[in-house]
N, C-alpha and C positions, 0 to 999 in steps of 0.2 A: 504494500500500500504506500502511495506517495506521501512524503511528509507535507504537512500543512505549511504553507509559506505565509508570512505576514509582510505586508508592504512596509517598507521603511517609513518612519514618520516624516512627514514633510516639514521642512524648516518653517518656523513661524514667520508670517509675512510682517515686514517692518511697518509699523503704523504710519499712515500718511499724515503730514501736517496740514495738507489741504485735500479735501475730497473731490471726487469728480463733480459732485453737485456744486461745490464751491467754485470750481473752474468754470462751470456752465454759467453761474451767476456773474462772474467776472466778464466772461465773453459776451453775455447778453448786454451788460452795461457797455462794453466796448462797441457792440453793434449800434446801440442807441447813440453813443457819442459820435460814431462815424456818420450816421444819418444826419445828426444835428450839425456836424462840421460841414457837410456838403451844403446844407441849407444856408448856413451862416456865410460861407465863402461866396455863394451866389449873391448874397446881400451886401457884401463888402465892395461897394462901387463908389465912384466919385460922388461926393455930396452926402453919403450916408452918415447919420449922426452916430457917434460911438455909443452914447447912452441907449439909443433905440436898439442897436445891435446887441448890447449886453442884456437888455430886458427880454428881447426876442429869444436869445440863446437860452436863458434860464427857463423861459416858458416852454421852449421846445424840449428841453431835458425833462421837465416835470411831466409834460404830455407823454413823452416816450416811456419813462419809467412807470407812469400811471397806467399804461396799457399792458403790463406784464406782471406775473406773480401776484395775482389779486385774490387767490384762494387763501383764506385764513387757515393757519396750522394750529390745531388745538385751541381754536378760538382767538388766536393772536394774529393780527395783520402784520405782514412783513414790512419793515422799514425800507424805503427806497427814495431816490430823488437826486438832488445835486450833491456831487462829491467835491466839486470846485466851481464857484460861481463864474459865469462867463466874464472873461476880461479881454479887452482889445487894446493892445499896447503898440504904439506907432513909433517908427524910426528909432530914436535913441532912448525911448522909454523901455526899460528892461522887461517889466511884467506887472501884473496885478492892477492895471488901470481899468476901473469900472465905476465911472462917476455917478453921483446922485444928482437929481434935478436941482438941488440947492447949491451944488458946487460951482465955483467960478469957471471951471473947465468943462461944464456939462454941455456946452454948445459945440464942442469940438467935433468936426466932421472930417471924413476921409478925403484926401486929395489925390489926384493922379500921381503915380510914382511913389506913394507912401509905402514903406516897408511895414507890414501889419502882422502882428503876432496874435493868433486866435487861440485862447486857452480855455478848455472846458472839461468837466468831469461829471460822471454819473455813478451811482452805486445801487446795487441790488442787495438787500440784506446786509449792508455794510461792506460788501466786496466792491471796491472802487476801480473804475477804469478812467484814467485821466489822459488827455491828449492835448498837444499844442502843435501848431504848424505856422509857417510864415508864408505870406503871399505878398505880391506887389500889385497895388491897385492899377488896373488898366493895362497890365503887361499882356502880351500875346506872342505867338510864334513870329508874327510879322514885326512886332515891336518888343523884342525880348529885353530882359533886365541886363544891364551891363555895368561896368565900373565897380566901385566899392560895394554897391548894393549886391551885385552878382557875386563878388568875392565872399561876402559875409554869409549869404544864403548857401552858397556852394560849400563853404567851410562847415557850416552848421549841419547841413544835410549829411555830408560825408562823416562828420564826427559822430552823428547819431547812429549811422550805419555801422561804424567801427565799434562804438560802445555796445550796440546791440549784440555784436558777435563776441564781445569780451566779458559780458555779464553772463558767466556760465559757471557751473559747479567747479570748485577748486581754484578759480581765479581770485585775485585780490582787488580791492577797491582802488588802490593807487595805480594799478596797471591801467585802469580805465581813465583815471585822472591824467596820467602822463600821455596816453595815446590820444586823448581828446586835444590836449595842448599841442602835441606834435602835428596832428591833422590840421588844426586851425592855423598853425604857423605856415603851412603850405600856401595859404592865401593871405599871408601877412596879417592875420587876425589873432585875437586872444579870447579864450573863454572868459566870461564875466566872473570877476573875483568872488570867491566864497559861496557860489551857488551850490545848493545841496540837492542830491537825489537820495531818496530814502526807501528803506524796506517798507512794505505794506502788509497788513493782515486785516482781519475783519474789524471794521470801525477804526482802523489806524492807517494814515497815509504818511506819517512822519516817524516811522519806527527807528530803533536804535542803530541799526546797521546803515551806514551812509557812505556816499561817494561825494567828494568835494571837487569843484572846478577851480583851477587857477588859484590855489590857496597861497596866502602870504605865510611867512615863517611861523607866526603864532597859530594860525589856522591849521597848518600842516601838523604842528605839534599836538594840537588838541583833538584832531580827528583820529579815532582809533583805526588801526589797520585791521581790516576784516576779510574773511574768506567767504565767497558765495557758496551756499549749501543747497542741497536738494529740497524742493517744495517751498522755496522762498519766492516771494513776489516783490518786484521793485518798480517804482515809478522813476524813470530816468529822464532828467530835465537837462537838455543841452542848450545852453545860451552862449552865443558867440558874438563878440563885439569887433567892429572894424577899427576901434581905437587902439592906441599904442600899448596900453597896459591892462585893459579890461576892468579898470576900476569904475564903480558906480556910486552915486550919492543920492541922498534924499533932496528933493527940491520943494516946489510949492504945491504939489498935489496932495489932497487930503486922503488919508487911508480910509477905505470903505470895506475892505475884506478882512475878516477876523476869524479866529478859531479858538474854541475852548481847549485849554491845556489840561488834559485828564490827569497829569502827574502832580498838579498843584492843588492843595486844599487851603481854603481861607474863608472865614465867615465874613461876608460882606456886611458893612455897617449900615449903609443907607438903604432905605425902603425901595427907592426907585432902582438902585443897582441890583437889588435882589430880584425885583420884578422883571427887569430886562434879562438878567442871567437865566431866570426860569424860562423866559420866552425863547432864549437862544437854545437851551437844552431841549425844549419841546420841538422847536422847528428844525434845528440843524443837527442836534446830537453832537457827535464827535467831529463832524465835518466843517470845513470853512463855510462862512456865510457872508452875504453882503448886507450892510445896514439897511439897504433898500427892502429886504425881506421882512424886517421887523415892523410892527404895527405903527409906531409913532417915531419918526426919524429923530426929531429933536430930543425926545425923552430917551431914546436909545443912545444917542451920542453922549448924553450926560451920564446915563447909567453904565455905559461901557468904560468910562474914565476910571472909576474905582477898580473895576475888574482887571483892566489892563495894568494899572499901577501896581497891583499885587500879583500879577502873573497868572491870574485865573483864565484870562483871555489874551491871546497873542495877536498882534497886528501883522498883516501882510503888507509891508510898506511898498509904496511906489517909488522905485529908484531909477535913476537916469545915468547914462554914460554921457561924456561931454557933447555939446552941440556939434552938429555936422558929422557925428558918427552914427552908425546904424547897428542895431542888434537883431539877430535872427535866432529863432528858437524852434526846436522840435522836441516834443515830450512823448514818450511811449511807456506803456505798462507791460511788463514781461514776467512770466512765471517760469521757474526752473523745475519743471516736472520731470519724473524719471526718464521719460522718452527723449528729453532734451529741452532746450529753451522754447517757450511757447509765447508768441506775441498775443497779448490780450486785447490790444487796440489795433486799429488798422493802419496801413501805410498812409503817408500824406495824400490828401485829396488833390491839392493844387500842383505840387512840385513835379516838374519833369525837365530833363536836360534842355529840351528845346526852348523852354521859357527863360532859362538862366544861362547867359553866355559870359563866363569869366575867361580871362586870358590865361590864367594860371591853372595848372592841374596838379593832382597829387603825384609826387615823384618817388616817395619812399616805397621801396619794393615790398617790405614786410607789411605795410599798411595796405598797399594795393592788392597783395595776395589775400589778405584778410577779407577785403571787400568782395572777392570772387567766391568766397565760401558761403554755402547756404547756412541758415541760422541753426539748423539741426542736421547733424550727420546722418546720412542714410545708413541702413543696416549693413549694406554691402561694404561701405568704407570702414564702418566699425569692425566688421569681420576681418577685412584686409589688415587693419591696424593691429588686431589681436594676433593674426597669423604672423605678421612681421615681428611682433614682440616675441612670439614663440620661436621663430627661426633664429632670432638674435640670441635667445637663451641657449639654443642648441650649439651655437658656434663656440 
């Protein structure tokens, strides 16, 4: 009689940090952001008022997220909506420009030739997809972008593509920092100093693992060296300036975008501050919000002062590079799943080489080679690499 055989026990599967259901929520948010980006870019024409574009963008995001995941789970409705309020930053404005009707700059409109950065984000159940891209008003294949505007857009697009291929399991954050700087230098451009890209998780877009652009000595010392790991998600923000040093400063724009800092606890003293903070928690939760979204703007401005002063709420300040310089930005959200890097947002809507004619090109062989690689290695190339390793061991 044959002996009974028992199957060897299967090794326990490693628990996933993000589930397939989480990835689907991220990707659904990414699809909504892509649809809204397409609509907004169509509206970015000569004469369009920036405040109107920001209001429309936020409305489109709310409509998009309002149409999905509406079934209550165990009687609880899923949270969804804006993960980053629409901001439209022009020329040397770096980011976060989203004016209120009461602001002195609220009448600003787009002009032909403006370098425009469109920045939006949506979340489903706290899983956020954030995207930004750069366009030039009125540019076409017949009238492409040239000069320093072309240089800075080309530098930013290539730097984003390089970063996308370097944010992978086992690589380090400063590898990305240095490669972005090297890429920008090919067009005599600089990354904007001190700009951060952060790890994301549910209800968190500013996690502890970070990548910094063009750090000064103190910033480089303060940012921890980290290694990218499986199942992590990152929002990668590439901001490049045509200026000499990439330095930016605060000017006369009023801050309108804020975010609750979940790591800080403080008992607000003023009744109005407590009421405004409660409204922020209810409407925005952990995500950035525009003062425009709060019920009473004047009351909100007053109420936010105490919360900002004590670090309960942090401002997203509007900063500028020097006059007559340009800033270009591309932002993408990426997940490092076991099968390889997975882009959760879509490629840029507007950018294509025919629209941007720079005289310089990338010359560095290592970076050029990186650009030819697909984001995710195919199974065939993985197998070949493993065989090559095996053969090397036999020698």
